[in-house]
Structures are given as C-alpha cells and as structure tokens.
C-alpha positions, 0 to 999 in steps of 0.5 A: 276779030272785027269790031262792031259797036254794040250801041250804033253798029259802026264798024270803025273804032280807034284803040286808045287808053281811057279813064273810067269811073266805077261805082261799087256800092256807094264808092267811086273808083277812078281807074286811068290808062285802060286800053280800050277800043272806042267807036269812031261814030259814037264814042262807046268804049269797049274793054277787052276780056282781060282788061275787065278781069283785071279792073275787077280783080283790082277793085275788088282787092284781089290784084294790084294796079299795073 
C-alpha cells in the first residue's frame, strides 16, 4: 500500500518507532515503541490498524503490552 499523508499530501514516509501520549478521560498514558509511518514532510504519524487495535486493547485493559 502506497503512503500518502492525510495532512500535507506527501507521498514520502519513514517507518520508525515512536512514543505517543494518549488521553482517556482525565488520565494520560505514555506508550513507547509504537511502529508507525512518519511523513517525511510534516512529521504526521500513522499507525497500522493492528497497532491501533493493540494500543486500544492495552489502554482499556483488554490486553498486555508487547
């Protein structure tokens, strides 16, 4: 699948591990080492569907960190 940034339209990206902070209600959760495509132009991070589902399950207590 070809990458195209939904923010700036660039087609160039790098795949790397990122750290992201998620807010659920009034709590913040730091999640490290998330594999993501990062736009080479604007830095927008895009997570795969699998990564997104794993993060959701972990943050809502349905899974364990891997």
